[in-house]
N, C-alpha and C positions, 0 to 999 in steps of 0.2 A: 439609547442605547441602539435600536437600531442602525439608525440612519448613521453613525458611526462608522457599523462596522460593515455597513453600505462602501462608507466611503475609505476606509481601508483598502477594500477590496478593491472597487474600480484602483487604485491607485500599485495594490500587489502586485494586481492580475493586468496587469498593462500587455502591450506585446511583446516590450521587451523580454519577460521574464517567458512569455510566451514562444518564442524563435529562441533564445537560450536552451529553453532546454532539449529544443527540437539537433543547435548547434552541439553541446554538451554531447549528447548522443551519437552524432556524426561526428567530429572531432575523436571520440573517447573511439569507434569500429574503423577507423583509421588506423589510429594508434596501436591498438589491438591484433591487426588486418584480419578484421571479422572473425575474433573471435568465437561470438555467439552462431558461427556459424563453423569453424574450426573443429571448437571444440564440445559440440552439439551431443558425440558420442559418448564422450568423457563426460560431462555432466550427469547422462542417463548413471553409467558406474561408480558414477561415486556419490549418489544418494542413498548405493546401498550399503557402503561402508559402517559398519557397527563400530563407531570407535569414541566410545564416551568414557568419562573421565568422571570418578569423583568431584575434581573443579567446572569438568565441563560436557557440553550434550554433544550428540554426535552430528555428522552432515546432515542428514536426515531430519532430526527433533530441530536443528535449526532454519531449516526448510520451511517446516512445519505451519513452525513459530511466526518468518517471515511472509511463508505462501495466507496467516491469519491475518497478520494484517494486512496483505495485497486486497487479498479478498473480502470483497464486505459492499458495501450501502453503494461504493462506484461502480460496481459491477451487475447491479441491476437499475436502485435510483438513478444512477451517473447515466448509467449509459441510454437508458429511457432520458436522461435531460440531456444527455449530446445528441440524441437525431429530433426530440419536440423542441431545440433551437438550435441548432446546427444542420440538421436534414441529413440522411443519409449519408454524406459522404464523409458524415464527422465519423465514423465507427474505420474508416480509412484510416484517417487519422488517427488515431486509435492508434491501427497495428502500425502504421510508421512510429508511433513514439512507445511502440514496449520493443520492436526491434531495434531501432537502436538505442533506447533505454536499456537495453542488456546490455552494453558495453557499457556503462557509466554504472549499474548492476556491479558490473563484475568488479568495476577499477574502486567505486565505493564500502565493498564489504572485502574486498583483499587489503584495505588500506588500515579497518577495520580491526583483519587477522594481527599483521605485522605490529600495528602499534596498541593493540591489548596488552593488558596487561589483569595477574591474580590479585582479586580485591581478598586476602581472607581467607583463603580456600573459595573463589567462586571468578569465572571471570569476566572482566567487561571493556569492556571501548566500546567504539564511536565515533562519530565527528567532534564531538567537544575533546577526544585522545588525540586521535592522530591527527588534527588542530595544532592541539598544542607541543605534541611532539616534535611535527616537521617541523613546525615553525623558528619554535624554543623560544626562550626571552620571556622578556613584555609581553611584546605582539602574540606570540601563540598564548600565553597564562591568558590575553583577555582575550584574545577568538576564540579560543574555547569555552571562554567564560561566558559571550553573546551566547555563542550557538548551543549552548546546555541552559539556560533560562529559555530560549526559543523551544524550546524543546519538552519545556516543563511546561508552560502555557500553551499550547500547539499539541503539546500531547498528551497532558494531563487536563486541561481544562475546552480547547474550543472541537477540539476530535472526540471526546467519545461521543460526544451531543448529538450528532451528526448517524454515529451509528447505531445507537438509543431507539433513537427516532422514529431510524427506517423500523429497528424493532416495534415498537407499539405501533405502529401505522398499518404496517401490514397485517400486526396479527387482533386489532378493532375493526380495521379492513373486513376480515371476519366472520367477528363477535359479536363485533357493535361497540357500540362507546359504553353502552351503560349508562345508570341515572346520575347527570351532574349534579358534581359537588364540591364547595365553594371550598378553596386553598391559596395557598398567600402568591401562587400561581395562576391565579382567575379560577373561572368556568373549567373544569377539568372533570369526565368521565371517570365513574368507579373500575370499570376492567381500563382504563389507561395505570389509574392509583396499582393495584395489582400487579399489569403484568410491570409495571416500574420495580413497585417493591421485590419481585421475584428475582427480575433479573441484578437489582446494587445485593439481593441473599447470595445468589450462586453466586456471583463476580467474586462477592470478601472470601467464603469456603474458600478460592479456587486465588488470589489474587497474597493472600495469608500462607500457602503453600509455598508459595519462593518460585524459584526457574526452572528448580525440577520438575514440583508438580504444575507445573502452565508447558510445558513440551510434554508430560504424558500429555494433558486434553487435550493439544494441537494434533502432537504423531496422531492419536487417535481418531476425532472428528473430521480434519482437513481433510484426507485422501475421502473419506465414504461420503462427505457432503460434498466434493470439490465431481467426486463421477455422479455421482445421483444428478447433481443436478446438469451436468456434462451430458447426460444417457435423454436426459427427459427433455433436448430440446433435439436430442439430432429424431427421436420421437418425431417431435413436432414436424419437422424438416423431410422423413421420409414420408408423415402424412400426408405434407407439402410440394413436393418435389418436381413438380413440375415449375412450385417459381423459383425455385434455387435459381438458373439461371439468369433469370429477372434481378430478384435480392442485388446477385452478383454485380450485375451490369448500374443498376441503380446506387450500387454502393464507391464504383469506384469510379461509377460518368458523375456522379453528384460531388464528387473531394473537389474535380478542380468545376465545377460551373452550378454553385451547390444553389439549390435552393434556397437557403436562407440567408442564399450571400458565402461569394468563398471566403471570408472572414470570418462568418460566424462558423461553419463548417472547418474551418484549421484552428481558429480558438476555441470552438468547445468539443472537441477531439485531444484535442494536445492536451487540453484544461482535467479537462471528464481522463483520459490518458494517463499523466502525471497520478492527478489523485489516487489511483485503481490502483497501478502498478506500482506508486512511491520511487522508480529509481529515479536520482538528482536530487530527492526530500531531506535523503541521509538519515531514511529510518530503518532500512536493513541491514546497513552495515550494525548497530547494536546486537541482533540475534546473533547474524554472521558473529561477532567476535567470542559467542557464546560459545562457539563449536570447537570441539576438539580435532585438530587436524593437525595431517605431519609437513607439511608444511601452506602456507597462506591465500596459494591461490587454489589451490583445492577449494577452499572454502568460496569465491570471489568464482568460479567456476558453475560451482551450485546454485548460488544466485542469482545469480541472469536464467538460470533455468526457469526460478520462479518468477520472472514478469512474463515468461513463456505461459508461461498456467495461469499467468491471472488474465491477462489482457490476450492474448492472440487461443486459447482456449476457454474462458471464463465467461471476460467479454460479446466474442464470438458469437457463445451462444443464446448467451440474452438477446443481440443481434438483431441472427437471421430471427428468432423465435416470435423477437416485433414486428420484423419487415414482414418473414412470411406470410404472418400472421393477417396486419396491416392494423394490426389496434397501435395507432399510435396519432400525433396532431404535431402539424407542424406551427413554431411562429412566427411572424415575424418579426422582426428585428427595429420596424416604425416605430413610431410615440403611440399609433392606436391600437399595433402587438395584433391586429388582425394576423386571424388563420390564415399559411400559406396555403396546408396540409391538412382536414377535419375526416376525421376516419372517425374520431368516438365523440362521447361528448365533453363537451366545449367544457365540463365543470371538473373534467377530471384534472386533478393537480400532473403540473406531468413531472415534478424533484421528484416524485414517490416511485414504489417501488408497483405501479398501480399501472402502465401497461403491458406491466412483463406477465403478472396476473390476468388481466384479461384475457393478453396470449397466448395464455396455457389452460385460462380453462374454454375459448375456444372450440379447445379438440377437451377437454377431458370433465369441462362440466366446472363443479365448484370443488370439484377436488382440484384444478387448479388452483385457485389462491389460499388452500389450506397447502397445499404445497410451497407453492411461494413464501408466504405468510415462514412455512417451517425453513426453508432456504435461509430466508431473511433471518429467524431467530439463530438459527449455525455461522452465517456470516459473518454475521453484526456483533456477534457476544464475542469470539474467538478474536476480529479484530480488537473488541473493548480490550480483549489482553492483554495481545501484542503492544494496543499505547501504556497499556499502565505499565509494561517492561521498562519498555524507551524510555518512559516519566521515571522509571524509580531509579532504573542505569544514568540518569540525567542530572538527577537530585544526590545521589552516592556523586560523583565527581566534585558536582558543588559543593557537600557538605564531609567530604570525604569519608561518606561511609556510613554514617549519623544514622542508627537507628530509629530515632526520634523523628524525625527527618521522612524515613522512609515509610513509617506510621502514616507521618501528616499527611504524604501523596496518596497514598491508599487513602485518606475521607475526603482528600481533594477533587481526586478520581470518582467515586462515590458521587458525590454533590453532582461534579460537570453529567455526568450518567442521570441522575436524578431532573437535572434544569433541561436537559438535552429531549429528555421524554415525552414533554410535557409543556413546548413550547411550539411554534408554529415550524412550518418545514423548511420553507424559505427561508428564515430567519435565517436558522440551524444551520443550516450548508449554506450560506453564505459566514456565520464561524468559523465553519469547516472549511472552506476554500481561502481564508484571512489566516488559519492557521499552516495550513496544506501552503503557501505561500510563501511563508515566511520561512519559514526550515528551507524548503529550495533556492531560494535569495540566495540565504549564506553559505548552505549546504555548495551549488552549482558555484557560485564566485568568488568560494573557497577554494574550489579540484579544479574549475577551468579557467578564471580569469589568471587567475599564475600557478602557470598548465606547469610549472615544476611538479607539481604535487601526486602527479598520476607516475611521476616516475618510478616511486617506489613497487607502483603496482605494476607497471611495464617488466623496469628488472625481475620480480617476482614469477612473471607469464613465464618469461625468457632463463629462467632458472629450472624454471619446472620441465619448458617442452625441453632443456639439453635433458634436463634428469630424463624423458620420456623418452625421447630418439636414441640414449644411451644401453635404453632398458633398463634403468633400477629401478627394484619394484619398493625399497624399505626409504624413500623421500625424507631431505635434509635440507634448509634451510639455515645457511648461513650468513648471517646480512647485514657483519663488518666483512667477510670475504665478499658482500659482491654491492661494498661502498653506501650502505642503510646503514641511516644512523639511530639513534635513539631508541632500538625494536629490541628494547630491554630482558623483554621474555621471551627472545627466540636466541639471543643474546646469552644468556639464562641455559637453555637447554640446550644448546649444542657445545655449551662450556660441559655440562653433566653428563652428553652422550660421548663426551670428547675422553 
């Protein structure tokens, strides 16, 4: 099984996908005239619109769920892996992916809003919905079906295990594995089993409460966890402030003359950047579609900001903590796998939160291990919840809202969490990479290669900007007037308003 996953990972994460992700972001940045810069002030304003309804959640709640999906193991263990395998220059390429990816996030999230539906009193949308409605006919249904199946597999089976594995590894790194017991997964520490059980039980209490409960949990946890983590990073930067110019120079200089090879820096930077901020994967649009907004472009603008929160704020916090304290190794790409840089014990696993824990501990002692373990728990747990919602939306698309299917996907996700929590980290990360790559290929090809897909989102942006310029306060969206077809939710809404 492990060899199959490794083979798939090598095929899916070929250089073609890496450069396609960068090309998509660049293409949409040009097409939107750098909306991620021009509308930065509007991003902040829209965050505080309290516009939820019985059918939908507020823009901030949708952002919180989206951020909870983006901010996870990729921000802690993923950044450490990018530095460990790609060198400090990988951080620069993560920044590039974030800046360009914000425009991609706008496009896919606005499409989700344009083509969303009201499914028995609950807003639903995402790539499967917008591909079916945009393309129409047999091809639209076929592509929507393939996309929905890939999201159920990716977010229901592959990705939750990465987050659960990171939680257990971080916590047991502090409290120890405990006595070993025999299970169907092999010999597992008692503390690992107890943590796994706790995660599954808490997860069940939340996901059985539906999207409203998920939104309330995300709205409460996400701001505190992100701000707390960034504040810790700022403290470490202040205590090592004399090293800041050196570290910035190392990141920028190594981006083009990388210690681990330029290909490794770009490859790992883009891979971990895409994995972390999810721009182009098609995951964020599911949450965006659930929001109650007056105009589709509004939620697209808000979702663009979530990419900044994830990569430019949280990922950068991790990178600066690791690099300023020197708590990292860089492993070469040659077959012998020798270290190019070795600052810590060679036995320290790269694809874990260990580097980050060591960085915080260098200043705060054992509290550092505890703090990072707590951060990993909240980051990863909220990400698992976001993955559940994505899997549930796509299962609803495939089964026309079957309640039995909704119950089954909950059980599948709980099994995936249990399986991921007790298996080896490297194997589980590779499974996660397969999941990310699978959805990224389908989503990016759908909205980039068939580039006309972007037209409704660009049209919506221009319409929104025209209403802004005219000083209109009560925004409206008339898809028929704008030449956008099959946006039935908005057609009905504008007819009701008329």
